[in-house]
Phi, psi and omega in degrees: 000144179242138176268131176234152170237118184221142175268121178240119181053040176085000181246127179286133181228144174244134182214156173253121185230152173290145182300337183263002182288127179280160179298319180299318179290323177298312182297314183284307190274331183260327183251348177081017178272080186279358173293335174282114186271144176252125184224272190283334182061020180223010177077018183261342189250335179082000182296333183265013184300133171227172176256121179246113182050042175089357183243136176288128181222156174276113185287350176282346182257002183242135176280142179304322181299333180288347182271001179305124180083007183245179181239131180239136173240128175255175179301327179295336182278354180280330182288131179237128180049044179064013176257134178292152174292149179308325177293319177298316178299316182295320179299321178290310184299322184268002179071029181277353178257115176257267178285336177090353185295318182274346189303313179303315179294319178298314182295316180292324175297315179296320179297314179300319178297310184292332176294328180268331183216093184295344181231061182286153174285168177300321178296321178294322177296313179300318178299317181296323183275000186304331181268007181247120181260140175228134181256358187254313195264343184074010172076343182301311182290330176295315177298316178301316181298312181294316179297325180296327178288320179294325179291325179292331183272352180281000000 
């Protein structure tokens, strides 16, 4: 067992983890953050995307032990004082959430992008989302939702 100290959604946590435990399994099974979806387990779909120290990452490819001393944000960490994050609101308003399975990863990927570039071009948004797969919407409504947030901040 390895001892880690990691900040998850703004709260410092100390945990004992197996060296082979992935971040997605740690978040879901040990901390109860089930908004982080487990799907391909190979970094191909983006369903398990979280923000690690400001960068969108596939949590199925990172060991929980590697997060020692770092900060992780899950979809549950975006809501503040029971108010949805503007990206969450936009996904709902624009109909970008169909089955909802890919939505947490899409939203967190978009948040990481907008935190670094509040006014990305459509191509930059598409590039950022390239690692996130959706089988329901065809991406049009997802793009509309993200662009609506960028337009509100201008």
